[in-house]
Biopython code that builds the backbone (N, CA, C, O; Angstrom):
import numpy as np
from Bio.PDB.StructureBuilder import StructureBuilder

atoms = [
    (1, "MET", "N", (43.263, -36.649, 5.160)),
    (1, "MET", "CA", (43.391, -35.680, 3.862)),
    (1, "MET", "C", (43.904, -34.305, 4.597)),
    (1, "MET", "O", (43.334, -33.726, 5.521)),
    (2, "ARG", "N", (45.155, -33.925, 3.935)),
    (2, "ARG", "CA", (45.588, -32.685, 4.414)),
    (2, "ARG", "C", (45.028, -31.582, 3.522)),
    (2, "ARG", "O", (44.518, -31.842, 2.432)),
    (3, "ASN", "N", (45.145, -30.202, 4.062)),
    (3, "ASN", "CA", (44.778, -29.179, 3.209)),
    (3, "ASN", "C", (45.647, -28.063, 3.559)),
    (3, "ASN", "O", (46.509, -28.220, 4.424)),
    (4, "ASP", "N", (45.494, -26.959, 2.965)),
    (4, "ASP", "CA", (46.391, -25.716, 3.168)),
    (4, "ASP", "C", (45.645, -24.551, 3.834)),
    (4, "ASP", "O", (45.916, -23.370, 3.614)),
    (5, "ALA", "N", (44.799, -24.927, 4.566)),
    (5, "ALA", "CA", (43.989, -23.930, 5.290)),
    (5, "ALA", "C", (44.892, -22.883, 5.976)),
    (5, "ALA", "O", (46.036, -23.192, 6.310)),
    (6, "LEU", "N", (44.351, -21.544, 6.209)),
    (6, "LEU", "CA", (45.115, -20.450, 6.731)),
    (6, "LEU", "C", (44.567, -20.299, 8.157)),
    (6, "LEU", "O", (43.405, -20.267, 8.562)),
    (7, "ILE", "N", (45.749, -20.213, 8.805)),
    (7, "ILE", "CA", (45.375, -19.985, 10.409)),
    (7, "ILE", "C", (45.038, -18.531, 10.598)),
    (7, "ILE", "O", (45.567, -17.639, 9.933)),
    (8, "GLY", "N", (44.096, -18.321, 11.573)),
    (8, "GLY", "CA", (43.614, -17.034, 11.892)),
    (8, "GLY", "C", (42.395, -16.445, 11.181)),
    (8, "GLY", "O", (41.961, -15.320, 11.430)),
    (9, "VAL", "N", (41.915, -17.213, 10.350)),
    (9, "VAL", "CA", (40.635, -16.822, 9.607)),
    (9, "VAL", "C", (39.650, -17.816, 9.729)),
    (9, "VAL", "O", (39.985, -18.946, 10.087)),
    (10, "PRO", "N", (38.375, -17.520, 9.456)),
    (10, "PRO", "CA", (37.329, -18.594, 9.591)),
    (10, "PRO", "C", (37.601, -19.728, 8.750)),
    (10, "PRO", "O", (38.202, -19.643, 7.679)),
    (11, "GLY", "N", (37.115, -20.880, 9.290)),
    (11, "GLY", "CA", (37.238, -22.122, 8.575)),
    (11, "GLY", "C", (38.501, -22.933, 8.674)),
    (11, "GLY", "O", (38.683, -23.922, 7.964)),
    (12, "VAL", "N", (39.385, -22.496, 9.576)),
    (12, "VAL", "CA", (40.704, -23.057, 9.608)),
    (12, "VAL", "C", (40.630, -24.537, 10.215)),
    (12, "VAL", "O", (41.494, -25.341, 9.864)),
    (13, "ALA", "N", (39.729, -24.887, 11.022)),
    (13, "ALA", "CA", (39.694, -26.212, 11.670)),
    (13, "ALA", "C", (38.407, -27.066, 10.985)),
    (13, "ALA", "O", (37.953, -28.107, 11.460)),
    (14, "ARG", "N", (38.012, -26.524, 9.994)),
    (14, "ARG", "CA", (36.887, -27.333, 9.363)),
    (14, "ARG", "C", (37.408, -28.671, 8.740)),
    (14, "ARG", "O", (36.831, -29.734, 8.969)),
    (15, "GLY", "N", (38.575, -28.579, 7.904)),
    (15, "GLY", "CA", (39.145, -29.573, 7.419)),
    (15, "GLY", "C", (39.566, -30.730, 8.312)),
    (15, "GLY", "O", (39.451, -31.913, 7.992)),
    (16, "LEU", "N", (40.096, -30.255, 9.534)),
    (16, "LEU", "CA", (40.329, -31.212, 10.510)),
    (16, "LEU", "C", (39.182, -31.866, 11.177)),
    (16, "LEU", "O", (39.268, -33.035, 11.554)),
    (17, "LEU", "N", (38.068, -31.128, 11.344)),
    (17, "LEU", "CA", (36.853, -31.778, 11.742)),
    (17, "LEU", "C", (36.272, -32.794, 10.705)),
    (17, "LEU", "O", (35.841, -33.881, 11.088)),
    (18, "PHE", "N", (36.266, -32.472, 9.536)),
    (18, "PHE", "CA", (35.956, -33.473, 8.464)),
    (18, "PHE", "C", (36.765, -34.644, 8.598)),
    (18, "PHE", "O", (36.236, -35.755, 8.617)),
    (19, "ASN", "N", (38.118, -34.479, 8.701)),
    (19, "ASN", "CA", (38.976, -35.624, 8.829)),
    (19, "ASN", "C", (38.517, -36.599, 10.227)),
    (19, "ASN", "O", (38.432, -37.827, 10.225)),
    (20, "MET", "N", (38.322, -35.911, 11.101)),
    (20, "MET", "CA", (37.936, -36.482, 12.427)),
    (20, "MET", "C", (36.485, -37.470, 12.252)),
    (20, "MET", "O", (36.334, -38.583, 12.757)),
    (21, "ILE", "N", (35.637, -36.840, 11.524)),
    (21, "ILE", "CA", (34.293, -37.412, 11.402)),
    (21, "ILE", "C", (34.570, -38.659, 10.445)),
    (21, "ILE", "O", (33.980, -39.711, 10.688)),
    (22, "ALA", "N", (35.403, -38.578, 9.422)),
    (22, "ALA", "CA", (35.640, -39.632, 8.413)),
    (22, "ALA", "C", (36.360, -40.830, 9.337)),
    (22, "ALA", "O", (36.044, -41.993, 9.086)),
    (23, "GLN", "N", (37.183, -40.597, 10.245)),
    (23, "GLN", "CA", (37.871, -41.663, 10.902)),
    (23, "GLN", "C", (37.308, -42.141, 12.211)),
    (23, "GLN", "O", (37.666, -43.224, 12.674)),
    (24, "ALA", "N", (36.461, -41.391, 12.804)),
    (24, "ALA", "CA", (35.804, -41.847, 14.182)),
    (24, "ALA", "C", (34.744, -42.710, 13.827)),
    (24, "ALA", "O", (34.039, -42.614, 12.822)),
    (25, "THR", "N", (34.665, -43.735, 14.905)),
    (25, "THR", "CA", (33.574, -44.755, 15.008)),
    (25, "THR", "C", (32.465, -44.109, 15.781)),
    (25, "THR", "O", (31.282, -44.307, 15.503)),
    (26, "CYS", "N", (32.863, -43.344, 16.744)),
    (26, "CYS", "CA", (32.027, -42.809, 17.720)),
    (26, "CYS", "C", (32.682, -41.351, 18.102)),
    (26, "CYS", "O", (33.864, -41.276, 18.439)),
    (27, "MET", "N", (31.858, -40.236, 18.029)),
    (27, "MET", "CA", (32.362, -38.942, 18.181)),
    (27, "MET", "C", (31.422, -38.227, 18.865)),
    (27, "MET", "O", (30.256, -38.284, 18.475)),
    (28, "LEU", "N", (31.783, -37.404, 20.042)),
    (28, "LEU", "CA", (31.004, -36.483, 20.669)),
    (28, "LEU", "C", (31.521, -35.174, 20.580)),
    (28, "LEU", "O", (32.699, -34.937, 20.847)),
    (29, "ILE", "N", (30.605, -34.185, 20.172)),
    (29, "ILE", "CA", (30.901, -32.844, 19.867)),
    (29, "ILE", "C", (30.237, -32.020, 20.971)),
    (29, "ILE", "O", (29.006, -32.043, 20.973)),
    (30, "LEU", "N", (30.820, -31.332, 21.861)),
    (30, "LEU", "CA", (30.477, -30.570, 22.857)),
    (30, "LEU", "C", (30.253, -29.088, 22.395)),
    (30, "LEU", "O", (31.105, -28.489, 21.738)),
    (31, "ARG", "N", (29.082, -28.541, 22.767)),
    (31, "ARG", "CA", (28.751, -27.174, 22.208)),
    (31, "ARG", "C", (28.596, -26.240, 23.542)),
    (31, "ARG", "O", (28.151, -26.692, 24.597)),
    (32, "ASN", "N", (28.993, -24.961, 23.380)),
    (32, "ASN", "CA", (28.726, -24.074, 24.416)),
    (32, "ASN", "C", (29.253, -24.506, 25.765)),
    (32, "ASN", "O", (28.520, -24.355, 26.742)),
    (33, "VAL", "N", (30.385, -24.998, 25.900)),
    (33, "VAL", "CA", (31.010, -25.441, 27.134)),
    (33, "VAL", "C", (32.096, -24.680, 27.600)),
    (33, "VAL", "O", (32.661, -25.021, 28.639)),
    (34, "ALA", "N", (32.509, -23.563, 26.881)),
    (34, "ALA", "CA", (33.318, -22.525, 27.135)),
    (34, "ALA", "C", (34.813, -23.032, 27.464)),
    (34, "ALA", "O", (35.421, -22.614, 28.450)),
    (35, "LEU", "N", (35.305, -23.878, 26.646)),
    (35, "LEU", "CA", (36.703, -24.432, 26.941)),
    (35, "LEU", "C", (37.844, -23.702, 26.450)),
    (35, "LEU", "O", (38.981, -24.059, 26.759)),
    (36, "THR", "N", (37.612, -22.633, 25.652)),
    (36, "THR", "CA", (38.558, -21.891, 25.181)),
    (36, "THR", "C", (38.018, -20.428, 25.502)),
    (36, "THR", "O", (36.843, -20.184, 25.779)),
    (37, "TYR", "N", (39.100, -19.438, 25.422)),
    (37, "TYR", "CA", (38.846, -18.172, 25.885)),
    (37, "TYR", "C", (39.857, -17.173, 24.842)),
    (37, "TYR", "O", (41.070, -17.362, 24.756)),
    (38, "HIS", "N", (39.257, -16.289, 24.221)),
    (38, "HIS", "CA", (40.046, -15.317, 23.508)),
    (38, "HIS", "C", (40.163, -14.260, 24.300)),
    (38, "HIS", "O", (39.097, -13.708, 24.571)),
    (39, "PHE", "N", (41.256, -13.748, 24.814)),
    (39, "PHE", "CA", (41.575, -12.625, 25.632)),
    (39, "PHE", "C", (41.355, -11.355, 24.810)),
    (39, "PHE", "O", (41.989, -11.123, 23.781)),
    (40, "GLY", "N", (40.385, -10.513, 25.341)),
    (40, "GLY", "CA", (40.040, -9.368, 24.610)),
    (40, "GLY", "C", (39.046, -9.563, 23.580)),
    (40, "GLY", "O", (38.411, -8.616, 23.116)),
    (41, "ASP", "N", (38.901, -10.663, 23.236)),
    (41, "ASP", "CA", (37.759, -11.085, 22.288)),
    (41, "ASP", "C", (37.381, -10.036, 21.163)),
    (41, "ASP", "O", (36.233, -9.646, 20.950)),
    (42, "ASP", "N", (38.494, -9.642, 20.486)),
    (42, "ASP", "CA", (38.345, -8.623, 19.456)),
    (42, "ASP", "C", (37.892, -9.123, 18.212)),
    (42, "ASP", "O", (37.684, -8.280, 17.340)),
    (43, "ARG", "N", (37.686, -10.372, 17.930)),
    (43, "ARG", "CA", (37.105, -11.010, 16.713)),
    (43, "ARG", "C", (37.775, -10.435, 15.444)),
    (43, "ARG", "O", (37.084, -10.064, 14.495)),
    (44, "THR", "N", (39.051, -10.367, 15.431)),
    (44, "THR", "CA", (39.723, -9.821, 14.173)),
    (44, "THR", "C", (39.378, -10.694, 12.995)),
    (44, "THR", "O", (39.263, -10.177, 11.884)),
    (45, "TRP", "N", (39.195, -12.076, 13.185)),
    (45, "TRP", "CA", (39.061, -12.966, 12.044)),
    (45, "TRP", "C", (37.766, -12.599, 11.291)),
    (45, "TRP", "O", (37.594, -13.014, 10.145)),
    (46, "ARG", "N", (36.821, -11.799, 11.936)),
    (46, "ARG", "CA", (35.588, -11.322, 11.271)),
    (46, "ARG", "C", (35.822, -10.001, 10.336)),
    (46, "ARG", "O", (34.892, -9.359, 9.848)),
    (47, "SER", "N", (37.072, -9.725, 10.180)),
    (47, "SER", "CA", (37.330, -8.267, 9.439)),
    (47, "SER", "C", (36.957, -8.569, 7.940)),
    (47, "SER", "O", (37.106, -9.680, 7.431)),
    (48, "PRO", "N", (36.482, -7.524, 7.318)),
    (48, "PRO", "CA", (36.154, -7.719, 5.885)),
    (48, "PRO", "C", (37.413, -7.803, 5.024)),
    (48, "PRO", "O", (37.328, -8.154, 3.847)),
    (49, "GLU", "N", (38.543, -7.496, 5.571)),
    (49, "GLU", "CA", (39.681, -7.513, 4.760)),
    (49, "GLU", "C", (40.224, -8.979, 4.614)),
    (49, "GLU", "O", (41.043, -9.290, 3.749)),
    (50, "LEU", "N", (39.753, -9.764, 5.438)),
    (50, "LEU", "CA", (40.121, -11.300, 5.467)),
    (50, "LEU", "C", (39.003, -12.179, 4.752)),
    (50, "LEU", "O", (38.992, -13.396, 4.941)),
    (51, "GLU", "N", (38.132, -11.611, 3.992)),
    (51, "GLU", "CA", (36.993, -12.395, 3.262)),
    (51, "GLU", "C", (37.722, -13.275, 2.213)),
    (51, "GLU", "O", (37.366, -14.439, 2.029)),
    (52, "ASP", "N", (38.680, -12.746, 1.570)),
    (52, "ASP", "CA", (39.403, -13.517, 0.387)),
    (52, "ASP", "C", (40.022, -14.782, 1.066)),
    (52, "ASP", "O", (39.911, -15.880, 0.521)),
    (53, "TYR", "N", (40.762, -14.605, 2.420)),
    (53, "TYR", "CA", (41.330, -15.673, 3.111)),
    (53, "TYR", "C", (40.469, -16.760, 3.523)),
    (53, "TYR", "O", (40.759, -17.955, 3.577)),
    (54, "ALA", "N", (39.166, -16.088, 3.860)),
    (54, "ALA", "CA", (38.151, -17.170, 4.340)),
    (54, "ALA", "C", (37.671, -17.946, 3.227)),
    (54, "ALA", "O", (37.446, -19.148, 3.366)),
    (55, "ALA", "N", (37.487, -17.313, 2.063)),
    (55, "ALA", "CA", (37.069, -17.889, 0.770)),
    (55, "ALA", "C", (38.062, -19.042, 0.447)),
    (55, "ALA", "O", (37.608, -20.132, 0.098)),
    (56, "PHE", "N", (39.419, -18.837, 0.553)),
    (56, "PHE", "CA", (40.423, -19.724, 0.248)),
    (56, "PHE", "C", (40.147, -20.921, 1.244)),
    (56, "PHE", "O", (40.150, -22.074, 0.812)),
    (57, "ASN", "N", (39.916, -20.655, 2.536)),
    (57, "ASN", "CA", (39.727, -21.829, 3.471)),
    (57, "ASN", "C", (38.488, -22.687, 3.012)),
    (57, "ASN", "O", (38.465, -23.916, 3.069)),
    (58, "THR", "N", (37.473, -21.904, 2.557)),
    (58, "THR", "CA", (36.206, -22.715, 2.113)),
    (58, "THR", "C", (36.457, -23.557, 1.039)),
    (58, "THR", "O", (35.921, -24.661, 0.940)),
    (59, "GLY", "N", (37.314, -23.061, 0.150)),
    (59, "GLY", "CA", (37.722, -24.100, -0.951)),
    (59, "GLY", "C", (38.515, -25.177, -0.643)),
    (59, "GLY", "O", (38.446, -26.221, -1.292)),
    (60, "GLN", "N", (39.443, -24.990, 0.508)),
    (60, "GLN", "CA", (40.282, -26.019, 0.925)),
    (60, "GLN", "C", (39.300, -27.036, 1.638)),
    (60, "GLN", "O", (39.449, -28.240, 1.430)),
    (61, "ASN", "N", (38.437, -26.638, 2.359)),
    (61, "ASN", "CA", (37.430, -27.458, 3.102)),
    (61, "ASN", "C", (36.602, -28.206, 2.177)),
    (61, "ASN", "O", (36.328, -29.388, 2.382)),
    (62, "ARG", "N", (36.182, -27.544, 1.142)),
    (62, "ARG", "CA", (35.349, -28.256, 0.013)),
    (62, "ARG", "C", (36.192, -29.428, -0.581)),
    (62, "ARG", "O", (35.716, -30.539, -0.815)),
    (63, "ALA", "N", (37.435, -29.088, -0.794)),
    (63, "ALA", "CA", (38.351, -30.155, -1.438)),
    (63, "ALA", "C", (38.401, -31.419, -0.509)),
    (63, "ALA", "O", (38.173, -32.552, -0.933)),
    (64, "VAL", "N", (38.726, -31.122, 0.831)),
    (64, "VAL", "CA", (38.772, -32.212, 1.776)),
    (64, "VAL", "C", (37.469, -32.998, 1.844)),
    (64, "VAL", "O", (37.513, -34.228, 1.868)),
    (65, "MET", "N", (36.388, -32.385, 1.873)),
    (65, "MET", "CA", (35.064, -32.924, 1.971)),
    (65, "MET", "C", (34.797, -33.936, 0.689)),
    (65, "MET", "O", (34.270, -35.046, 0.772)),
    (66, "ASN", "N", (35.257, -33.330, -0.454)),
    (66, "ASN", "CA", (35.106, -34.081, -1.825)),
    (66, "ASN", "C", (36.017, -35.320, -1.820)),
    (66, "ASN", "O", (35.548, -36.392, -2.201)),
    (67, "ALA", "N", (37.221, -35.238, -1.433)),
    (67, "ALA", "CA", (38.066, -36.191, -1.307)),
    (67, "ALA", "C", (37.723, -37.318, -0.308)),
    (67, "ALA", "O", (37.885, -38.494, -0.633)),
    (68, "LEU", "N", (37.244, -36.963, 0.918)),
    (68, "LEU", "CA", (36.896, -37.852, 1.849)),
    (68, "LEU", "C", (35.459, -38.675, 1.440)),
    (68, "LEU", "O", (35.112, -39.768, 1.887)),
    (69, "SER", "N", (34.823, -37.940, 0.590)),
    (69, "SER", "CA", (33.407, -38.442, 0.225)),
    (69, "SER", "C", (33.461, -39.419, -0.870)),
    (69, "SER", "O", (32.442, -40.009, -1.228)),
    (70, "ARG", "N", (34.634, -39.620, -1.431)),
    (70, "ARG", "CA", (34.852, -40.649, -2.476)),
    (70, "ARG", "C", (34.412, -42.118, -1.987)),
    (70, "ARG", "O", (33.998, -43.007, -2.732)),
    (71, "ASP", "N", (34.576, -42.201, -0.635)),
    (71, "ASP", "CA", (34.059, -43.527, 0.202)),
    (71, "ASP", "C", (32.650, -43.079, 0.486)),
    (71, "ASP", "O", (32.377, -42.054, 1.109)),
    (72, "GLN", "N", (31.738, -43.960, -0.039)),
    (72, "GLN", "CA", (30.412, -43.690, -0.024)),
    (72, "GLN", "C", (29.824, -43.594, 1.523)),
    (72, "GLN", "O", (28.915, -42.819, 1.821)),
    (73, "GLU", "N", (30.423, -44.431, 2.406)),
    (73, "GLU", "CA", (29.874, -44.359, 3.897)),
    (73, "GLU", "C", (30.453, -43.188, 4.434)),
    (73, "GLU", "O", (29.746, -42.503, 5.173)),
    (74, "THR", "N", (31.725, -42.801, 4.172)),
    (74, "THR", "CA", (32.339, -41.589, 4.757)),
    (74, "THR", "C", (31.546, -40.506, 4.221)),
    (74, "THR", "O", (31.165, -39.656, 5.027)),
    (75, "GLY", "N", (31.213, -40.380, 2.941)),
    (75, "GLY", "CA", (30.329, -39.348, 2.295)),
    (75, "GLY", "C", (28.997, -39.220, 2.973)),
    (75, "GLY", "O", (28.583, -38.087, 3.221)),
    (76, "ARG", "N", (28.273, -40.297, 3.301)),
    (76, "ARG", "CA", (27.086, -40.174, 3.891)),
    (76, "ARG", "C", (27.240, -39.420, 5.240)),
    (76, "ARG", "O", (26.475, -38.483, 5.471)),
    (77, "ARG", "N", (28.302, -39.821, 6.249)),
    (77, "ARG", "CA", (28.393, -39.388, 7.429)),
    (77, "ARG", "C", (28.669, -37.905, 7.366)),
    (77, "ARG", "O", (28.120, -37.139, 8.159)),
    (78, "LEU", "N", (29.500, -37.487, 6.448)),
    (78, "LEU", "CA", (29.924, -36.154, 6.232)),
    (78, "LEU", "C", (28.638, -35.320, 5.848)),
    (78, "LEU", "O", (28.369, -34.291, 6.468)),
    (79, "SER", "N", (27.994, -35.697, 5.004)),
    (79, "SER", "CA", (26.695, -35.035, 4.498)),
    (79, "SER", "C", (25.747, -34.874, 5.618)),
    (79, "SER", "O", (25.192, -33.802, 5.858)),
    (80, "GLU", "N", (25.579, -35.897, 6.265)),
    (80, "GLU", "CA", (24.733, -35.846, 7.494)),
    (80, "GLU", "C", (25.079, -34.828, 8.522)),
    (80, "GLU", "O", (24.216, -34.146, 9.073)),
    (81, "PHE", "N", (26.578, -34.717, 8.818)),
    (81, "PHE", "CA", (26.991, -33.655, 9.606)),
    (81, "PHE", "C", (26.810, -32.306, 9.241)),
    (81, "PHE", "O", (26.333, -31.516, 10.056)),
    (82, "VAL", "N", (27.175, -31.914, 7.976)),
    (82, "VAL", "CA", (27.035, -30.497, 7.400)),
    (82, "VAL", "C", (25.614, -30.117, 7.077)),
    (82, "VAL", "O", (25.366, -28.934, 6.842)),
    (83, "THR", "N", (24.632, -31.054, 7.045)),
    (83, "THR", "CA", (23.354, -30.680, 6.863)),
    (83, "THR", "C", (22.370, -30.638, 8.299)),
    (83, "THR", "O", (21.301, -30.034, 8.394)),
    (84, "ARG", "N", (22.922, -31.307, 9.187)),
    (84, "ARG", "CA", (22.336, -31.323, 10.569)),
    (84, "ARG", "C", (22.088, -29.984, 11.054)),
    (84, "ARG", "O", (22.994, -29.153, 10.991)),
    (85, "LYS", "N", (20.922, -29.677, 11.545)),
    (85, "LYS", "CA", (20.574, -28.395, 12.160)),
    (85, "LYS", "C", (20.780, -28.676, 13.736)),
    (85, "LYS", "O", (20.479, -29.766, 14.223)),
    (86, "GLY", "N", (21.331, -27.582, 14.520)),
    (86, "GLY", "CA", (21.469, -27.668, 15.802)),
    (86, "GLY", "C", (22.566, -28.182, 16.426)),
    (86, "GLY", "O", (22.614, -28.225, 17.655)),
]
sb = StructureBuilder()
sb.init_structure("model")
sb.init_model(0)
sb.init_chain("A")
sb.init_seg("    ")
for serial, (resi, resn, name, xyz) in enumerate(atoms, 1):
    if name == "N":
        sb.init_residue(resn, " ", resi, " ")
    sb.init_atom(name, np.array(xyz, "f"), 0.0, 1.0, " ", f" {name:<3s}", serial, name[0])
structure = sb.get_structure()
């Protein structure tokens, strides 16, 4: 399920992640393994001026989640993922 998420603002990869969860039979998510590095780490994506763009991405991600959840089993897996703590 494609979306029109905006690059450079929060939530850009969430739709891709939802699609991966929907398609995968076995998936491993590694956390805190420092596989990427942002040179300077200025975190410009957290700027208040980008909040409307982040809200747009949130809507796009919600649309992906809703479309993928039409399949009951996929919806269950996605719901489990987004509500899991830790």
